[in-house]
DRENTI-945885 format. One record per atom (N, C-alpha, C): x, y, z. Coordinates in steps of 0.02 Angstrom, whole numbers, padded with zeros to 5 digits, always signed. Example, Ala and Ser with C-alpha at 12.3 -4.5 7.8 and 13.67 -1.06 7.14 Angstrom:
+00660-00284+00390;+00615-00225+00390;+00660-00165+00390;+00642-00112+00354;+00684-00053+00357;+00645+00002+00394;
This chain:
+04276+08234+03654;+04340+08270+03670;+04390+08252+03714;+04356+08205+03742;+04439+08179+03799;+04483+08133+03746;+04428+08123+03700;+04465+08046+03652;+04498+08101+03644;+04497+08174+03578;+04545+08181+03526;+04572+08215+03541;+04579+08243+03656;+04637+08257+03678;+04707+08195+03696;+04656+08157+03684;+04720+08082+03728;+04758+08067+03647;+04719+08075+03588;+04755+08065+03525;+04810+08107+03509;+04793+08192+03524;+04843+08246+03503;+04898+08213+03545;+04909+08217+03615;+04953+08180+03688;+04965+08148+03659;+04969+08076+03618;+04994+08032+03590;+05033+08060+03525;+05013+08083+03497;+05027+08097+03434;+05102+08160+03443;+05116+08188+03474;+05143+08205+03521;+05191+08208+03534;+05196+08142+03588;+05226+08108+03599;+05262+08046+03587;+05236+07994+03526;+05250+07998+03476;+05332+08036+03408;+05297+08114+03408;+05346+08160+03369;+05393+08133+03439;+05388+08156+03454;+05448+08183+03521;+05519+08167+03547;+05498+08067+03519;+05515+07998+03554;+05563+08033+03456;+05527+08034+03406;+05558+08012+03344;+05609+08100+03326;+05588+08155+03369;+05636+08191+03373;+05723+08172+03423;+05695+08183+03455;+05759+08134+03499;+05796+08083+03443;+05760+08054+03478;+05800+07964+03399;+05797+07893+03450;+05820+07855+03421;+05828+07816+03491;+05871+07806+03536;+05877+07781+03583;+05883+07795+03663;+05968+07742+03672;+06007+07769+03667;+06055+07712+03677;+06069+07680+03729;+06117+07615+03670;+06096+07551+03710;+06118+07547+03807;+06179+07587+03829;+06193+07577+03860;+06120+07643+03912;+06086+07681+03899;+06030+07694+03934;+05984+07649+03949;+05979+07578+03912;+05929+07521+03932;+05951+07502+03961;+05986+07477+03980;+06027+07447+04054;+05983+07446+04096;+05969+07426+04133;+05914+07412+04188;+05988+07396+04259;+05969+07464+04315;+05998+07450+04376;+06074+07535+04387;+06112+07450+04426;+06182+07550+04427;+06217+07536+04365;+06234+07591+04342;+06294+07606+04278;+06326+07641+04306;+06402+07639+04307;+06460+07696+04311;+06507+07673+04289;+06505+07767+04267;+06525+07774+04267;+06620+07807+04300;+06661+07787+04285;+06713+07828+04329;+06784+07855+04308;+06807+07928+04358;+06867+07971+04311;+06931+07949+04361;+06957+07897+04383;+06995+07896+04414;+06994+07827+04374;+07093+07829+04365;+07124+07749+04340;+07072+07713+04451;+07103+07708+04465;+07071+07700+04547;+07055+07679+04556;+06984+07731+04543;+06898+07699+04560;+06887+07639+04511;+06925+07668+04429;+06920+07613+04423;+06910+07532+04439;+06995+07524+04439;+07025+07467+04484;+06985+07460+04491;+06974+07470+04560;+06949+07462+04621;+06872+07424+04602;+06817+07462+04579;+06741+07430+04541;+06797+07335+04504;+06834+07366+04471;+06855+07301+04438;+06846+07224+04476;+06905+07286+04546;+06918+07222+04593;+06868+07199+04635;+06795+07236+04624;+06749+07200+04689;+06731+07154+04603;+06733+07155+04595;+06692+07114+04539;+06629+07162+04512;+06631+07197+04481;+06589+07241+04439;+06607+07283+04373;+06652+07256+04347;+06661+07291+04303;+06606+07279+04248;+06576+07211+04251;+06518+07223+04178;+06456+07288+04217;+06434+07324+04269;+06470+07391+04278;+06475+07447+04246;+06501+07456+04254;+06555+07502+04189;+06553+07517+04143;+06506+07558+04127;+06492+07607+04050;+06534+07636+04017;+06578+07676+04062;+06601+07756+04061;+06697+07738+04092;+06734+07743+04059;+06816+07765+04113;+06851+07805+04090;+06884+07818+04152;+06934+07890+04148;+06990+07882+04067;+06995+07965+04037;+07019+07963+03984;+07102+07917+03995;+07117+07911+04046;+07210+07861+04086;+07178+07804+04070;+07123+07792+04084;+07113+07688+04115;+07161+07662+04020;+07182+07608+04034;+07228+07589+03962;+07137+07517+03950;+07167+07488+03913;+07133+07435+03911;+07151+07379+03930;+07083+07369+03954;+07145+07307+04043;+07090+07263+04048;+07073+07237+04058;+07025+07206+04124;+06947+07222+04084;+06939+07206+04047;+06885+07198+03975;+06832+07281+03972;+06904+07348+03987;+06892+07413+04016;+06897+07378+03904;+06910+07343+03872;+06924+07385+03776;+06861+07423+03774;+06860+07463+03730;+06784+07487+03718;+06742+07522+03768;+06751+07527+03813;+06723+07575+03853;+06711+07633+03828;+06679+07678+03844;+06689+07777+03796;+06730+07763+03886;+06777+07819+03876;+06814+07901+03894;+06793+07951+03940;+06774+07959+03989;+06716+08011+03989;+06729+08084+04018;+06813+08027+04024;+06866+08129+04047;+06897+08099+04105;+06946+08196+04119;+06985+08146+04172;+06941+08199+04262;+06991+08221+04307;+06965+08275+04360;+06970+08308+04319;+07014+08333+04286;+07019+08405+04238;+06987+08430+04194;+06965+08374+04168;+06872+08404+04130;+06854+08325+04113;+06777+08308+04104;+06715+08282+04105;+06673+08265+04053;+06694+08221+03970;+06661+08240+03937;+06554+08199+03938;+06532+08272+03962;+06469+08267+03992;+06410+08213+03929;+06423+08254+03842;+06412+08203+03797;+06396+08139+03816;+06481+08127+03816;+06484+08060+03840;+06459+08018+03895;+06450+08047+03930;+06451+08062+03999;+06356+08041+03994;+06342+08073+03986;+06255+08074+03942;+06242+08012+03911;+06297+08000+03858;+06236+07947+03801;+06270+07885+03840;+06335+07872+03886;+06335+07800+03927;+06267+07751+03993;+06249+07834+03946;+06206+07804+04020;+06230+07803+04121;+06260+07810+04112;+06289+07814+04178;+06251+07806+04232;+06213+07786+04291;+06173+07836+04356;+06231+07841+04435;+06284+07803+04426;+06339+07815+04454;+06402+07863+04433;+06428+07910+04478;+06498+07946+04432;+06556+07936+04502;+06604+07908+04484;+06644+07867+04529;+06735+07923+04543;+06736+07950+04544;+06796+08043+04559;+06837+07983+04615;+06885+08068+04619;+06935+08069+04679;+06949+08096+04678;+06947+08153+04730;+06925+08256+04724;+06963+08263+04825;+07009+08304+04822;+06996+08307+04891;+06957+08344+04889;+06945+08332+04962;+06846+08419+04997;+06871+08478+04940;+06931+08517+04987;+06954+08561+04965;+06955+08585+04882;+06945+08533+04861;+06960+08537+04768;+06885+08514+04746;+06852+08516+04781;+06783+08481+04724;+06753+08508+04702;+06753+08542+04653;+06727+08549+04568;+06640+08584+04620;+06599+08652+04633;+06563+08665+04659;+06498+08649+04613;+06503+08676+04563;+06490+08662+04481;+06435+08586+04481;+06503+08533+04519;+06510+08456+04499;+06428+08418+04537;+06428+08436+04556;+06346+08419+04616;+06296+08446+04588;+06271+08519+04566;+06249+08544+04531;+06220+08494+04448;+06272+08494+04421;+06276+08460+04380;+06232+08358+04383;+06276+08332+04399;+06235+08275+04410;+06201+08241+04445;+06187+08324+04493;+06115+08290+04536;+06029+08329+04442;+06075+08361+04439;+06037+08388+04361;+06010+08331+04317;+06086+08289+04283;+06074+08228+04267;+06060+08145+04298;+06001+08181+04356;+06018+08067+04399;+06080+08037+04425;+06126+08096+04409;+06185+08039+04421;+06213+08036+04503;+06205+07991+04531;+06247+07972+04570;+06322+07991+04616;+06367+08002+04633;+06419+08036+04666;+06457+08003+04703;+06483+07943+04704;+06514+07918+04722;+06595+07952+04761;+06635+07982+04774;+06700+08026+04775;+06734+08005+04838;+06782+07984+04824;+06849+07935+04837;+06907+07958+04875;+06915+07930+04924;+06951+07953+04956;+07037+07908+04959;+07094+07936+04951;+07145+07837+04916;+07214+07883+04964;+07219+07883+04965;+07266+07925+05009;+07279+07862+05070;+07254+07828+05130;+07286+07736+05152;+07324+07673+05109;+07305+07679+05146;+07285+07563+05144;+07186+07561+05157;+07192+07601+05227;+07109+07566+05256;+07084+07627+05237;+07102+07662+05177;+07043+07688+05109;+07012+07635+05058;+07054+07614+05074;+07064+07583+04989;+07001+07543+05022;+07035+07494+05109;+06980+07420+05118;+06921+07498+05125;+06915+07534+05148;+06834+07595+05164;+06822+07587+05080;+06849+07597+05040;+06837+07616+04932;+06802+07571+04950;+06819+07475+04931;+06775+07423+04935;+06710+07431+04971;+06720+07447+05009;+06670+07409+05022;+06608+07492+04986;+06640+07524+05004;+06594+07602+04967;+06539+07566+04918;+06622+07553+04858;+06554+07540+04796;+06557+07491+04803;+06550+07430+04829;+06508+07385+04887;+06441+07411+04831;+06445+07463+04914;+06366+07497+04912;+06305+07505+04869;+06361+07571+04837;+06362+07599+04777;+06309+07551+04739;+06353+07501+04722;+06352+07414+04647;+06277+07397+04686;+06251+07409+04731;+06207+07349+04760;+06181+07298+04800;+06294+07297+04823;+06340+07205+04838;+06351+07245+04903;+06344+07221+04936;+06379+07262+04979;+06420+07147+05008;+06402+07134+04983;+06468+07089+05006;+06508+07068+04930;+06507+07101+04922;+06552+07094+04863;+06604+07134+04886;+06601+07176+04892;+06654+07262+04921;+06675+07212+05010;+06647+07165+04989;+06661+07123+05122;+06732+07096+05089;+06737+07059+05022;+06767+06988+05005;+06792+07033+04972;+06800+07083+04926;+06862+07131+04880;+06922+07124+04939;+06885+07144+04979;+06926+07193+05051;+06962+07125+05090;+06937+07085+05088;+06941+07018+05128;+07024+06991+05087;+07012+06978+05016;+07030+06929+04956;+07110+06983+04986;+07111+07051+04948;+07155+07134+04987;+07207+07107+05043;+07175+07108+05097;+07183+07113+05167;+07244+07026+05177;+07192+06982+05169;+07253+06921+05154;+07334+06907+05119;+07323+06971+05083;+07389+06965+05020;+07424+07011+05063;+07402+07068+05085;+07461+07101+05141;+07471+07048+05193;+07420+07022+05222;+07418+06971+05290;+07499+06917+05238;+07514+06889+05195;+07544+06867+05170;+07575+06883+05161;+07597+06945+05134;+07673+06965+05107;+07705+06986+05184;+07662+07026+05265;+07697+07027+05294;+07733+06975+05357;+07671+06915+05341;+07727+06849+05374;+07791+06824+05331;+07786+06827+05268;+07858+06814+05216;+07897+06854+05249;+07922+06925+05262;+07950+06933+05310;+07950+06954+05384;+07956+06923+05418;+07952+06933+05500;+08004+06918+05518;+08018+06946+05540;+08079+06910+05589;+08138+06936+05538;+08130+06980+05479;+08172+06988+05486;+08204+07056+05472;+08256+07084+05483;+08270+07175+05501;+08236+07199+05450;+08207+07281+05459;+08211+07307+05426;+08274+07344+05385;+08254+07376+05322;+08300+07381+05285;+08259+07443+05235;+08326+07501+05250;+08333+07588+05248;+08321+07578+05183;+08243+07605+05168;+08254+07604+05074;+08188+07666+05059;+08235+07682+05000;+08193+07725+04944;+08157+07718+04907;+08090+07723+04898;+08014+07745+04841;+08049+07798+04831;+08054+07795+04763;+08044+07880+04727;+08000+07845+04654;+07975+07925+04654;+07899+07915+04601;+07897+07996+04539;+07973+07988+04567;+08017+08051+04493;+08039+08046+04464;+08115+08021+04450;+08175+08002+04430;+08202+08077+04443;+08187+08125+04401;+08210+08174+04353;+08189+08259+04451;+08168+08225+04456;+08155+08303+04513;+08138+08261+04574;+08183+08199+04592;+08169+08174+04634;+08152+08168+04677;+08054+08146+04648;+08001+08171+04715;+07997+08073+04726;+07982+08080+04826;+07991+08016+04838;+07909+08002+04887;+07902+07919+04931;+07844+07937+04938;+07888+07945+05050;+07830+07991+05062;+07847+08013+05119;+07809+07967+05155;+07779+07984+05242;+07762+07974+05272;+07700+07952+05271;+07643+07909+05304;+07576+07902+05304;+07531+07908+05229;+07574+07887+05217;+07529+07868+05112;+07539+07794+05130;+07483+07792+05074;+07507+07702+05048;+07536+07667+05043;+07589+07711+04999;+07672+07641+05006;+07697+07654+05010;+07691+07708+05088;+07734+07711+05111;+07720+07603+05161;+07646+07636+05191;+07619+07566+05200;+07641+07499+05186;+07664+07509+05129;+07644+07460+05076;+07711+07405+05087;+07750+07460+05068;+07827+07512+05127;+07875+07444+05178;+07821+07487+05215;+07799+07452+05298;+07830+07372+05292;+07714+07350+05278;+07702+07304+05274;+07777+07237+05221;+07801+07266+05197;+07852+07217+05167;+07897+07239+05186;+07956+07247+05231;+08005+07267+05282;+08061+07315+05259;+08008+07384+05268;+08094+07418+05213;+08068+07453+05286;+08101+07514+05273;+08106+07545+05360;+08100+07612+05287;+08049+07665+05280;+08048+07711+05262;+08104+07774+05289;+08187+07765+05199;+08206+07825+05246;+08200+07891+05235;+08156+07916+05178;+08106+07947+05202;+08071+07978+05252;+08096+07969+05310;+07998+07950+05345;+08032+08028+05414;+08092+08067+05380;+08114+08114+05454;+08084+08180+05377;+08087+08164+05340;+08046+08234+05295;+07975+08254+05298;+07958+08210+05339;+07845+08198+05389;+07809+08220+05340;+07841+08214+05234;+07797+08239+05212;+07767+08213+05163;+07708+08195+05140;+07697+08129+05120;+07729+08120+05035;+07704+08186+04987;+07774+08158+04940;+07848+08223+04945;+07874+08215+04957;+07931+08271+04972;+07975+08246+04901;+08025+08327+04862;+08060+08336+04820;+08093+08326+04836;+08173+08294+04851;+08250+08332+04880;+08294+08331+04811;+08343+08353+04845;+08412+08362+04791;+08455+08328+04832;+08481+08281+04772;+08568+08264+04793;+08576+08237+04851;+08617+08317+04893;+08638+08312+04941;+08595+08260+04998;+08510+08274+04985;+08450+08259+05031;+08463+08147+05000;+08502+08157+04985;+08476+08077+04917;+08515+08040+04994;+08623+08072+04976;+08645+08050+05032;+08661+08042+05102;+08611+08082+05136;+08602+08111+05176;+08561+08045+05174;+08490+08060+05167;+08452+07984+05200;+08496+07905+05203;+08516+07935+05144;+08555+07838+05174;+08519+07772+05140;+08496+07771+05109;+08451+07712+05088;+08507+07635+05060;+08506+07612+05087;+08508+07558+05060;+08462+07503+05000;+08416+07511+04987;+08377+07478+04946;+08329+07573+04917;+08370+07560+04845;+08303+07622+04785;+08249+07579+04768;+08175+07589+04796;+08159+07589+04714;+08092+07632+04699;+08115+07608+04627;+08101+07655+04572;+08012+07636+04542;+07990+07682+04541;+07890+07683+04496;+07882+07717+04433;+07906+07662+04379;+07869+07700+04335;+07826+07663+04304;+07769+07677+04305;+07702+07642+04302;+07704+07639+04218;+07689+07568+04176;+07721+07557+04108;+07761+07570+04071;+07838+07593+04107;+07929+07604+04104;+07912+07567+04062;+07912+07524+04043;+07893+07450+03954;+07871+07506+03891;+07890+07572+03913;+07811+07609+03857;+07844+07670+03859;+07914+07666+03895;+07948+07702+03914;+08022+07731+03907;+08048+07669+03868;+08123+07669+03851;+08160+07728+03891;+08141+07817+03866;+08207+07837+03872;+08182+07886+03940;+08154+07857+03989;+08132+07896+04061;+08132+07866+04072;+08153+07752+04069;+08212+07703+04096;+08258+07734+04102;+08309+07766+04057;+08349+07753+04049;+08371+07817+04049;+08334+07895+04060;+08374+07928+04118;+08369+07948+04179;+08320+07904+04187;+08334+07874+04279;+08391+07815+04285;+08386+07791+04243;+08459+07742+04275;+08564+07788+04268;+08535+07838+04220;+08556+07881+04215;+08579+07914+04265;+08553+07955+04301;+08503+07991+04341;+08563+07952+04442;+08548+07938+04453;+08538+07861+04501;+08629+07833+04501;+08633+07804+04462;+08710+07793+04431;+08753+07837+04471;+08740+07913+04431;+08778+07991+04440;+08793+08008+04518;+08784+07927+04556;+08742+07974+04648;+08790+07901+04663;+08891+07879+04668;+08855+07840+04675;+08906+07837+04734;+08896+07893+04778;+08928+07866+04854;+08846+07846+04895;+08796+07833+04879;+08745+07816+04923;+08725+07761+04878;+08734+07719+04966;+08765+07632+04991;+08715+07621+04911;+08629+07608+04924;+08594+07582+04881;+08609+07597+04797;+08672+07625+04782;+08715+07613+04741;+08789+07616+04729;+08799+07588+04762;+08862+07579+04779;+08861+07515+04775;+08788+07470+04784;+08798+07412+04835;+08719+07371+04784;+08717+07382+04696;+08712+07404+04659;+08633+07380+04682;+08582+07411+04701;+08522+07412+04757;+08453+07457+04728;+08470+07488+04671;+08430+07501+04636;+08387+07495+04591;+08351+07451+04606;+08282+07401+04582;+08203+07489+04546;+08173+07446+04471;+08127+07502+04451;+08093+07438+04436;+07997+07449+04456;+07939+07448+04440;+07922+07472+04385;+07906+07418+04343;+07873+07431+04274;+07807+07446+04281;+07779+07397+04343;+07685+07355+04326;+07663+07437+04308;+07594+07423+04297;+07551+07503+04267;+07519+07515+04317;+07501+07487+04399;+07463+07501+04428;+07520+07516+04480;+07570+07538+04465;+07646+07534+04502;+07621+07649+04588;+07582+07656+04585;+07597+07738+04617;+07514+07722+04604;+07490+07680+04608;+07411+07682+04607;+07370+07697+04695;+07337+07677+04720;+07295+07654+04774;+07232+07602+04736;+07267+07539+04715;+07209+07538+04713;+07195+07439+04750;+07153+07411+04674;+07163+07330+04685;+07206+07288+04707;+07256+07301+04654;+07304+07305+04661;+07378+07304+04707;+07382+07346+04752;+07417+07370+04812;+07455+07290+04844;+07410+07240+04865;+07436+07173+04877;+07499+07161+04829;+07472+07164+04754;+07543+07105+04741;+07607+07196+04731;+07600+07227+04760;+07638+07302+04746;+07714+07285+04798;+07657+07263+04875;+07696+07273+04939;+07744+07193+04915;+07716+07154+04904;+07732+07067+04878;+07812+07088+04821;+07807+07124+04780;+07853+07133+04752;+07930+07189+04780;+07882+07237+04855;+07906+07258+04876;+07982+07235+04897;+07938+07160+04955;+07978+07110+04991;+07996+07096+04961;+08004+07070+04883;+08044+07027+04852;+08140+07065+04834;+08100+07127+04852;+08155+07201+04813;+08197+07195+04860;+08149+07213+04922;+08230+07214+05006;+08243+07175+05043;+08213+07109+05040;+08247+07045+05050;+08243+06996+05007;+08276+06993+04933;+08278+06934+04894;+08290+06845+04933;+08304+06878+04984;+08312+06793+05017;+08228+06742+05023;+08198+06784+05041;+08142+06758+04979;+08098+06743+04960;+08132+06702+04907;+08153+06717+04844;+08163+06649+04835;+08171+06597+04900;+08192+06543+04925;+08245+06539+04825;+08315+06580+04820;+08311+06560+04775;+08303+06579+04690;+08237+06593+04696;+08200+06606+04620;+08270+06681+04644;+08254+06742+04556;+08258+06797+04550;+08207+06847+04529;+08165+06891+04545;+08125+06921+04545;+08141+06957+04443;+08102+06974+04427;+08081+07007+04363;+08092+07061+04370;+08111+07089+04421;+08072+07182+04415;+08131+07194+04399;+08152+07237+04351;+08211+07264+04335;+08284+07304+04394;+08378+07269+04372;+08391+07322+04412;+08414+07371+04360;+08432+07429+04406;+08438+07498+04382;+08526+07496+04348;+08519+07453+04449;+08632+07468+04418;+08670+07430+04400;+08604+07357+04375;+08656+07338+04304;+08652+07338+04233;+08723+07331+04236;+08738+07385+04125;+08693+07311+04101;+08699+07282+04116;+08699+07198+04091;+08598+07203+04099;+08583+07250+04103;+08494+07258+04101;+08487+07294+04051;+08518+07333+04002;+08486+07375+03976;+08472+07347+03917;
């Protein structure tokens, strides 16, 4: 009798497996399998050397750094739970403010056996901590430590290049049309200071203030750095921004042809490339450190640069 029961159980298990179909390849992987719905999180996972652990990325991630062909599993507004399940992720990297964390998300991930890693990336110190957190998440703490040390060395090198040079009043602009600025207390402000700039928006007291033209004139920046991620794909956005800034001829940076635009994809990202961004800032603010070389970053006051 016991043999008959055992045989029935085996047959039932086989029939159930056949009905479910084959297990997706991603789910047959062992160890940590990461999905990220934040581009900054994806960049940090790649930065610590764990790209091979990525089985799903955000809808906003482009095909770079070995991300081509990775399933797009959603973003902070909408997670594709079917794709997330199919890719076999057991770690989900997020970037939500604590007061905006969706109530259902913790429960849904728990049901699916997915561990949540929610990153806070407002400052450079938090970027360092995120690297260590991700290193622990993939089971390789040393990788996170090495990546953090590498980034710290890059930032220290930038600070060394501008040491002893005068501070330059600089505005970092995140949107030309709305005149949105990088204010005090966040990672762009910190990168700017490392690069030898003094944030002209510091007195506004907000991380990302939006101002009018009169306020730009009052702030009187000597240098303006426009951030337009993937700007090379957005010629109309670049040209519109150039027209906006040329129309403010009394602003010192405009008058002296010191309005620049950075179009790298990571230009506004609190990720592993913040060291490169700080270096670009330094070379624009203090061109004397270039040793006679010209920066490839576009000067948006230069009519010939169109």
